[in-house]
N, C-alpha and C positions, 0 to 999 in steps of 0.2 A: 771343221767341227767347232772351232772356237766361235766362229760367227754364228752358227746355228744355236749354240748353247746360250750365247748372249741374247739372242732373240727370244729364246724360250724363257729365260729369266725375266726379260723385260716384259714379256706378255703376261707372266704370272704376277709380276708386280703391278702392272696396269690393271689386271683383273681384280687384284685385292683392293685397289683404290676405288673401284666402282661402287657406288652406293646401292648395293643389292639388299633390299630389306629382308629377303628370305634368309640371308646368311647372318643377319644381326641377331644376337642372342640376348635375351634379358638376363638379369642377375639371377632370377628364379630358375630359368631353364638351364643356365650354366651350372648352378649349384647342384641341380638334380642330375645332370648328365655327367658331372665331374670334369667338364672341360674348363680350361682357363679362358677367361674373357679378356680379350685385348682391349686397349683403349679405344680402338676403332669400333669394336663391337659394342662398347658402352655408350656410344653417341646415339641419341635418339634419331630415328629416321626423319622425324619432322624437322630437324635442324639441317638436313642435307637436301639440297634441291634435286629432285628426281632427274636422272639422265645426265647429271653434271658431276665431274670429279671434284673431290675435296681440295681445297686450296689451303695455303698456310704451311705449317710445319709438316703435316702429313704428306702434302703434295711434294715437298722437298726431300722426302725420304726419311724424315725424322718423326719420332712418335708424337702423336697428338696428346697433349695433357688432358687431365680430367676436365669435363665441361664445367663451366661456371655454375655456382649454385643458383637454383631458381629462387625467386622471392618466396618467403614463407607464405603458406596458404592461410586462408582465413580461419582454418580449424584451430590454429594456435590461439588466436584472439578469443575464440568461443570458449576454449578450455580455461582461459584466465579469468573470464568474466565472473564466474561464481565466486572466486576469491575476492574480487573487488566488491561484489555485492555483500559478501559476508563481513568484510571489514567495515563497510558503510553501516551495516546493521549493528556492529559493536560500538560505533562511535557514540550513539545516542545515550546508552546507559553510562558510559564513561564520562561524557560531558555532564550528565545529570549528577553523577557523584561529585565531580569537581564543583559544580554549582552549589550543591548542598553543603559541601565542606566550606566553601567561601562564605555562604550565608551564615553558617555556624560561627565562623571566626568573627565576622562582622557583628553578629548579635552579641557575642561575648565582649568584644571591644566596646560596643555601644553601652552595654550594661555597666562595664567598669567605669567608663567616662561619666555616665549619669550618676553612678554611685559616688564618685569622687566629687562631683559638683554638689551633690546633696550634702555630703559630709562637710565640705568646705563652707557651705551656706550655714549649716548648723553651728559650726565653729565660729563663724563670723557673728552670728546672732548672739551666741553665748558670750563671746568676748565683748561685744557691745554692751550687753547687760551688766557684766562684771565691771567694765570700765566706768559705767555710769555710777555704780555703787562706790567705786574707789574715789571718783571725783567728788562725790557728795560726802565722803568721810564715813560712810556706813559700812565699809568693807571689813570683813573679819579676816583672820589668818587663813581660814579655809578658802575665802574668795581669792586672796593673793595666790594661794597654791593652785587653785583651779585655773586661774587666768594664766599662770606660768605654764601649766601643763598644756593648755590650749595653744599658747604661742609656741611651745615646743613642737607640738604636732604640726603646726604650720611652718616649722623650721625657721622661726624668728628667734634665734637662740639668744641674741643680745637682750632683747626686750623680755624674754622669758626669764633670763638670769636675774634681771632687776626685780621682777615680781617674786621670784622664789627666794631671793635674799631678803626681801621685805617680809615674806611669810615666815622665814626662819627667825627673824628678829622679833616679830610680834606673836610668835607661836605661844598659845596658852592651852594647848591640848595635851594629850598623852605623849610621853617621850618616845614610845615605840612608833607612834604615828609620824613623829617628826623624822623618822628614818626615811620615809618616802620623799620628804622634801630634799634631804641630802642626796638621795639617789637620783632625783630629777635634776638637781644641780650638777651632779657629776656627769650625767648624760649630756647636759648642755656644754659643759667645759670640754668634754672629750670631742664634741663636734666642732668646737672652736679651737682645736689643737692646743689646748691648755691641759695636757695630760697630767701634770703634777697636781694641779688643783682638783682635777677629776678624781685622782686616786685618793686625795685627802678627804673628799666628800664621801666616797664609797666606804672608806675606813670608818668614818663617823657613822655612817648608816648601819654597818654591821656591828658597831659597838653598841648602838642603841637597840638594835634588834638582831641578835646573833643568828637567828634562824632565817634571815632574809636571804634566800638563795639567789635571787636575781642580783642583789647587790654584791654577793660573793663572786658571781660570774663576771659582773662588770668590773670588779676590782682586779680579777685575774686578767681581763682583757687590757685594762690600763697598764698593768705591770708588763704584759707582753709587748705593748707598744713602746715601753721604755726599755725593753730587752732585759728585764729583770726576771729571768726564767724561774729561779727558785721561789721567789715571792709569788709569782703567778701560779706555780704548782701548788703552793700552800693554800692559796685562795681557792683553787679548784677542788682541792681535797676537802676543804671545809664545806664547800657546796655539796660534794658527794656524801659527806657525813650526814647532812640533813636531808638530802634527796638522793638516795643511791641509784635511782634510775634516770638521773639527769644526764641526758646524752651530750649536752654542750660541755658540761664539766668533765665528763668521762673522756671525750675526744680531745679536748684541749689539754687535759692533764697528761695524756699519752704523748701529745706533741711536745709538751714542755720536758717530759722525761727524756725524749729523744734528743732534744736540744742540749740538755744538761750533759747527757752521756757523750755527745759529739764534742762539746766544748772540753770535757774532761780528757778525752782522747787526744785532742789537738794540743792541749797544754802539756801533755806528757811527751 
């Protein structure tokens, strides 16, 4: 009986190893019939030579793993193509926008450069004419002042200071107009890091013209550079008294108040 049973089991096992296409079920047939599909039944019949037993792990009595994935079909590439074509279509307007923005920046830069060149040329011509008048001895105090302002705009502060000092000495106009000379001198000194001389010139300017708001602001700035916060606050408050909407004086006065309060707290 044991021998006969062994034969029967072997015959059943051999029969299950035969590649019978009629017994292979597809995933759709198995799901509809409710039967469990074994790894052998999932192997396509085209991968098994007809009339020959399977070899490998299944032939040794071990279950055959799932078949290797087939290379993707060409349908995937066809589905992706519309996305690439869409992105290629969007590149043109984006590149056009970048190009227009670049041209705009270049145009603005070129305009500023040309404008600076023209201004410098005008200043050079004006300085040349005033210099000729000074050399011939025909210059007035206004000529010295104008030449000093031109040299200040060209950032030639040492030469500008000499002409402004000369204008101050030979000044024969109104005292209130002389305040502009002192303010210009203070601006030159502040750029030459001679803050004490700048503050003295600004004080002279506001003495000659008390409503000179620009000079009050400049005086406050000079005091700030010397860390004299209370004097700076007084200068800014004077500027606000003549021009209540002066944003520079309003902002700097608040800053000076904070500095004074912080120093008072620290000293305590």
